[in-house]
Structure formats: C-alpha cells, structure tokens
N, C-alpha and C positions, 0 to 999 in steps of 0.2 A: 055594919056601916062604916064606909072609908071616910076619914078627913080628908080637907084637902091637901095637907102636907102627904099624907100616904097616897092619894092618887097621883100626884105629881111624882113622888118618887118611884110608884109603880110603871106610871106611864113612861118616866125617861128611860127604865130598864128595859122596858119594850122598844121603846124605838131605839135605843143602842143597839139591841140584837138584831134589829134590822137596818143596820147601817144608816140611819139618818144623822146627819151631823148637826151640832148643836141641840143634842137630843132633850134637854131640860129646858132650854128657852122655848122649844116648840111646843112641849108639853105645858108649861107655863101659860103661854098664849092661848092655847086650846082651851085650859080651866076658866081662865079669864074671859074669854069669850063666851062661853058657857055661864057663866056668872054673871056676865055683864058688868066687869070691871075692869081695871088694869093690873097690869104684872105687879105693880108696886102694892095695889089694894092687897094682894093675895098675902103678901108677911104680915098681915092684921087678921088674917082669917084662917091661919095653917089649923087650927085645932076645930074648925066648924066641919060638924058632918053634913055630907053630901047625901040628898034623897036619890031614891032610884030613878025619880024623873030627870034630874040632873045628870045621874051617872048613866042611863042608857044612851042617849043622845052622843055623850062624849065617848062613848066605846067605839061607837060607830065611826067618828071622827077619828078616833086614834088608830083604829084599823086601817082606814083610807090612809092616813098619814104614812103609816109603816109600809103600806103598799105603793109609796113614792107619789101620792097625789099633793099638789104643792099646799102648803101651809096657807098660802093667801087665798086658793080656792075654796078651802074650807072654812077660813074666816071670812071671807066674802069680800073684803074690802084690803086697800092699803094706804098707807099714808105717804104722800109725794108733795112736799114742797106747800107744805101749810094747809093741806086738804085731805081730805080722806075720800079714796075715790072706789067705787065699785068695782071690782075685779072679778074676772070667770074665765072658762075656759075658751071664750069668744076672741080672744085678745092676748099679747104678750103681757106677761108679769111683768111690769116696770122694773128696770135695773138701777141699782144706784148712781152708776153712769149717766143714766139718762137724766136723773134729779141734778146730777153736777152741772150739766149742760144746762138746765132750764136756769139754776142760778146764777151761772157764768152770764147768760146773754142777759138777765135782768140786771147784772152789777153794770153794764153799758148804758151810758147816757143817750139811748137811742130816742131819737125825735117823736112828739106825739103823734096821733093819727096815722099810724103805720097800716098799710094792708099786709096781711103776713100768712103765709100760707104753711098749714103744717102738713107734710105729704107723708102717706103711712102711719095716720095719727092712732091706729090703734084704740085702745081703752080711750086715749083721750088726754093723757094725764099731761103732756107736753104742752100740747098747744092750748088746754083749757087755764093751766098755768101761768100762761103767757097771758092770755086775755083776763083772767082774774086780777094779776097784778100791773095791768096796763089797760085800764078800762077804756081808754080813746082808741086803743088798737082795733081793729076789725080783723079776727081771725077764721081763716078757711081752714076745716079740718076736713081731710080727705084719706079715702083708704079705698081699695079694690076689695075688701071684704065688707060686704053688708052686716054682718055680725057684729065685727069690730064696729063698725060705723054706729049700729045701734046702740053698743054698749057707751060708745062716747056720747050719744045724745042724751043717754039716761043720766050720764054724770053732770053733764051741762046743767041739764034739769035739777036735779038734787042739789047741785051746788048754788043754782042761782045765777048763771053765768050767762050772759044773754047777748055779749057781742062777739057772736059766733054765726059761721056758716058751716053747713056739712053736706059734701059731695061725695057719690058713689062714683070712683073713677080709677081707669087704671093708667096710673103716673096722670100725663096731663091730658090724656085721648078726650075725656068730658069737660075739661078747665077751658073757659075763657078769661081774658084779660090779663094784667099784669099786676105784680107785686113789690112792696118795698123792701120786702124781707121773707126768705124761704129757711125753713127749717125741716130736716129730714132723718127720721131712723128708720132707714129702710133695712129690710131684711139683707144678712151679712155672712150668714156660715156658710162655708163650702160643703155642698154635697157629700165630700169624701170624709166629713166630721160626724155624721149623721149617726153613725155606730157607737162613738165615742162620747155621745152628749149623756147627761144625767137623766135618770129617771123623770126628776122633776121637770128639766125644760123639755123635755119629748111631752109634755102635756100641754105644752103652747102648740097653738097651731102652727102646722109645718109651713103655711104660706106666710109666716111673719118670721120666721128662724132661716130658709135657705135659698141662695140666689146662685145657682148654677156651681159649678165644677172650681171655681175660687172664690166664691161668695160675692164675686162684684158685677153680675150680670145685670140688675137692676139698676146699680149707680153708674155704669156705663150708658145706661138708655137715659138715665135721671139727668145728670149732669150737663150735657149740650141742650137738653129742652129747657132745663131751669133758668140757663143762662137768658133763653131768648123769653122768659116769663118773668125775667126782674128789670124793674125800671132802673134808669141810670142812676148809679149810687146804691143799688139796692145791693144785701146782703145775703150770704148763703151760709150755712152752718150745716155739717152733717156729724151722726156718730157712725163710727164704724169698727172694724174688727182691730184685736189686738197687733195684727201685723200687716197691716192694709194702708199704713199711712203714706208710704212712697207711691205706691200704685195709684192711690185716691190723687195726690198731689200732681203726678203725671197727666191725670185723666183731664184735671184742672187746668193745667198749664196748657194742655192741648186745645185749650178753646181761649177766648180773650179776657177770661177773669185776672184780677190784679189782687194784690195785696195777700197772697196767698200765704196760708199758713197752718200749723197742725198744733192745736192746744192738748196737752197731756192732761189726764185725770190724775184724781188723788194716789193713784198706785204708780204714777209715772209713767204711764202709757200712752202713747200720741194715739189720741183717742177722737178730736174733735176737728175736722178739717173744716176751714173757713176761707172764704174769700168774698171780694166786693165785684160789680159790674161796674165797668168805668162808664 
C-alpha cells in the first residue's frame, strides 16, 4: 500500500518520463483532487496510506495526463479571478493573460449600469467575472459554439450570476442593439502554427484556436462591426497574439476609433488593444 508521499514521488517520475512540464505540481494537484483537499493539505498527510479505491481512479488520471490530456480537464475546474469555473473539452482552457485582462478592466472606474458584450465567450470566465464583480452591469455572452455557450451557462448557474444573457451567434450575425463596452478573446493562432502547438493546447477546440493564415481573419471581420455596435463613448478591449499588436492597431486605425493603445501583459508582451468609439 502506497503512502501519499510515495504516490506523489512515483507519479512525478512517471510524468517526467513523458515530458510533462512541472510534473511534481501536476501530480500533487491530481492527488489533492482525488483526496478532496488542497495541495498544502498534502504536506500534513504524507504518511497516510492510500486505499485501492483511491489509487485506481488516480492511476487512470495519471495515465491520461501522461498522454497530454490537460490537467484542467482532469480536474474538471479552474480558478479564475476569485471564482472556480467548470472547464472541459467544450471550450478553451483559460490562459493567465485573460485573467490579467479581466483584472485590468475591473481596475478602471467604469460607470454603473453598463451594457457589455463578451464576444467569443467560451467557458464564460471573462464575461462572468465582469458580471460577478459589477452586478449593475448587464453582460451578454456570445459564441459561435453551442457547446461552449452551454458550458458558460452552466458556470453562470453554478456561480449564481444572474445579470447575464447568452446568445449563439457568428460574431454579430444574430445580435441586435448596441453596447457600452465590448470585450473579445477571439481565436488568433495562425493555421501555420498548428503543427508546433503542444499536446495540451491541441485538446482545446480548433474553433477556439485558429483564425486563418496569420491568425487575424476573425479580428478583421470583428473590428469594423464592433465599431457600429458600440454606443458613443463605448469601449473595446481585445486579447491578441504575441506578435499581432501593430497589425491590430492598424485595423483599429482604419476605422474611426480613438484613444487607441495596446496594454502589455505581465511578460511585457503587447497583448491587449483597447480603443473608444467617439
């Protein structure tokens, strides 16, 4: 019978042999999830023997992780800006940069009673985080994927967030009305990079990843339509790829947006273009 520490050590070696980065943390997360505790709690249980009923499902998850299935899918949830969101293969796994975006938007003193659109909402982490932090806002979450939209609705229900609406649409095709603010984390990976992506990333839906040869097909469609769906003084914020800032700025400049700028992420990458409709 293995103890908690022996199980962590053995699983770490298994994952390391299969090229999993941060293997020990991955194994700790899997064990903690199986035992219903936190990673920190494990340090108080190192000598605890694990029963076969606990080891059997853990072995299966360990095997799946070694095959490149994302840790978040195996855990079934992810923490994002103060909340725990359900996550699975129906939508993109939230990236740290998107959490930075949510926090940056909420740092601003944007007036109450805003009508905000989260275009390409995926699992809903961005739009629902804004809605939870700003109860007076009315946030519409929209996506072309019915699977992702269903996941976002499940997250809204589980978190008790009610100041939302959900819409299945290809960009603005099924949308009516205008908004005070629009946020969008649209697919931006070039098709040419498909073969170079990690095993974990390739478990995300292709629909949420790729957008033409340079990754900007959807953004080129989106920006001019977004301008006309913003109220005067309305704000637009995007998340883009690591080398797309100059191109996206040019697209914004080609339309009558003002106050165009690009905020860098914590790694110093120009990641978040933002602009206003005059």
